[in-house]
SEGU-750552 format. One record per residue: residue in one letter; x, y, z of N, C-alpha, C in turn; residue number from 1. Coordinates in steps of 0.02 Angstrom, whole numbers, plus 50000, padded with zeros to 5 digits. Layout:
SEGU-750552
SITE   residuo     n.u     n.v     n.w    ca.u    ca.v    ca.w     c.u     c.v     c.w   num
SITE         A       X       Y       Z       X       Y       Z       X       Y       Z   NUM
...
end
This chain:
SEGU-750552
SITE   residuo     n.u     n.v     n.w    ca.u    ca.v    ca.w     c.u     c.v     c.w   num
SITE         M   54961   55718   56359   54949   55660   56340   54990   55585   56342     1
SITE         A   54984   55535   56343   54988   55483   56312   54981   55446   56253     2
SITE         T   55025   55419   56205   54955   55387   56143   55007   55341   56143     3
SITE         Q   54980   55275   56091   54976   55217   56096   54958   55193   56012     4
SITE         S   54966   55178   55972   54917   55169   55917   54939   55128   55872     5
SITE         S   54879   55074   55868   54908   54978   55806   54859   55019   55743     6
SITE         S   54865   54961   55718   54794   54967   55646   54729   54973   55673     7
SITE         T   54722   54959   55744   54662   54950   55783   54613   54977   55822     8
SITE         L   54679   55014   55858   54708   55024   55937   54724   55097   55942     9
SITE         H   54676   55137   55976   54717   55208   55970   54706   55207   56047    10
SITE         T   54742   55246   56068   54747   55233   56187   54755   55314   56180    11
SITE         F   54758   55314   56215   54765   55377   56270   54778   55391   56337    12
SITE         S   54835   55381   56355   54823   55401   56423   54856   55482   56482    13
SITE         V   54838   55487   56543   54848   55542   56574   54833   55529   56650    14
SITE         I   54884   55588   56680   54892   55576   56745   54849   55630   56782    15
SITE         L   54798   55623   56818   54786   55671   56837   54752   55690   56907    16
SITE         P   54749   55729   56925   54727   55772   56998   54720   55712   57027    17
SITE         R   54722   55683   57088   54671   55647   57125   54582   55702   57144    18
SITE         T   54604   55750   57172   54549   55805   57152   54500   55770   57093    19
SITE         I   54509   55751   57035   54467   55740   56974   54428   55655   56974    20
SITE         L   54386   55666   57007   54327   55655   57005   54302   55591   56938    21
SITE         P   54312   55548   56922   54268   55556   56859   54194   55577   56835    22
SITE         E   54172   55606   56874   54095   55631   56869   54112   55683   56824    23
SITE         M   54179   55701   56852   54213   55771   56826   54254   55786   56759    24
SITE         I   54232   55683   56721   54255   55709   56655   54202   55700   56595    25
SITE         T   54235   55761   56542   54160   55730   56474   54223   55707   56438    26
SITE         V   54199   55653   56405   54222   55619   56350   54171   55633   56314    27
SITE         S   54172   55676   56243   54153   55680   56168   54160   55673   56121    28
SITE         A   54120   55649   56062   54145   55617   56008   54115   55693   55940    29
SITE         K   54141   55708   55893   54132   55773   55856   54133   55757   55815    30
SITE         K   54087   55796   55740   54072   55773   55699   54201   55786   55669    31
SITE         G   54215   55746   55604   54285   55743   55616   54308   55727   55599    32
SITE         D   54296   55662   55661   54323   55617   55668   54386   55661   55709    33
SITE         R   54350   55666   55803   54388   55730   55848   54344   55691   55915    34
SITE         L   54416   55695   55961   54352   55693   56024   54381   55739   56055    35
SITE         D   54353   55760   56092   54360   55834   56171   54398   55791   56227    36
SITE         V   54424   55792   56251   54403   55754   56317   54457   55864   56358    37
SITE         V   54376   55843   56415   54378   55908   56475   54389   55849   56549    38
SITE         A   54429   55869   56578   54428   55867   56644   54438   55901   56705    39
SITE         D   54363   55939   56745   54353   56011   56767   54368   55971   56841    40
SITE         A   54383   56026   56890   54370   56021   56951   54333   56107   56962    41
SITE         W   54268   56093   56945   54247   56171   56959   54246   56184   57009    42
SITE         H   54261   56148   57102   54238   56183   57164   54332   56202   57158    43
SITE         M   54338   56212   57155   54445   56240   57135   54442   56292   57081    44
SITE         E   54502   56327   57130   54526   56396   57100   54601   56390   57027    45
SITE         H   54659   56350   57040   54687   56340   57042   54712   56253   57020    46
SITE         D   54770   56229   56951   54741   56195   56932   54718   56130   56941    47
SITE         C   54648   56143   56901   54583   56127   56897   54541   56110   56854    48
SITE         H   54577   56145   56755   54545   56144   56708   54613   56119   56688    49
SITE         Y   54589   56039   56644   54612   56024   56585   54597   56007   56523    50
SITE         G   54603   55970   56447   54566   55982   56401   54601   55981   56339    51
SITE         W   54582   55932   56312   54636   55897   56236   54578   55899   56193    52
SITE         E   54595   55934   56136   54561   55876   56076   54612   55806   56021    53
SITE         I   54583   55796   56027   54602   55723   55970   54586   55716   55934    54
SITE         S   54623   55714   55845   54608   55747   55815   54637   55655   55756    55
SITE         F   54602   55622   55728   54635   55562   55664   54597   55568   55596    56
SITE         A   54628   55566   55557   54613   55559   55522   54573   55514   55465    57
SITE         P   54520   55519   55442   54467   55537   55383   54456   55422   55378    58
SITE         G   54396   55402   55425   54421   55335   55435   54447   55294   55489    59
SITE         D   54478   55315   55520   54564   55301   55549   54503   55292   55624    60
SITE         A   54482   55312   55639   54437   55272   55712   54385   55263   55709    61
SITE         D   54340   55239   55747   54254   55185   55775   54273   55252   55800    62
SITE         M   54267   55295   55786   54211   55322   55857   54138   55305   55923    63
SITE         S   54145   55232   55877   54074   55201   55921   54119   55172   55975    64
SITE         T   54160   55161   55981   54159   55089   56002   54220   55166   56045    65
SITE         V   54223   55214   56069   54251   55242   56110   54240   55225   56177    66
SITE         R   54299   55224   56216   54293   55180   56323   54354   55235   56335    67
SITE         A   54333   55250   56386   54387   55281   56434   54346   55269   56504    68
SITE         R   54407   55250   56544   54403   55274   56628   54467   55285   56676    69
SITE         L   54466   55284   56715   54457   55321   56773   54497   55265   56829    70
SITE         N   54546   55276   56838   54592   55223   56903   54605   55245   56938    71
SITE         Q   54611   55217   57003   54638   55243   57072   54672   55302   57069    72
SITE         D   54725   55275   57063   54801   55329   57051   54785   55373   56997    73
SITE         G   54732   55379   56998   54709   55474   56940   54714   55463   56878    74
SITE         E   54751   55402   56831   54747   55425   56766   54677   55393   56719    75
SITE         L   54691   55420   56677   54621   55420   56624   54637   55370   56597    76
SITE         T   54608   55350   56551   54652   55322   56482   54586   55309   56444    77
SITE         I   54575   55306   56405   54527   55309   56315   54564   55303   56265    78
SITE         E   54521   55250   56279   54540   55214   56212   54484   55194   56166    79
SITE         V   54535   55198   56076   54480   55216   56024   54477   55150   55984    80
end
């Protein structure tokens, strides 16, 4: 997963297989300024589960502004 950060925005991006559809992705804000990201193609057996835990320093990210999108090329982008 690639990251870019500035004082006001953190951007994370990753290319997922085209078999991963938007409804197969979960982004959850957790206590302690963390994001859990899971992409899971439950109908497949191999190369189908991806997961990341993203941690921020206390007060470094506004967790109420999390936005995620999956484009047609399979790139998942998360902005905080």
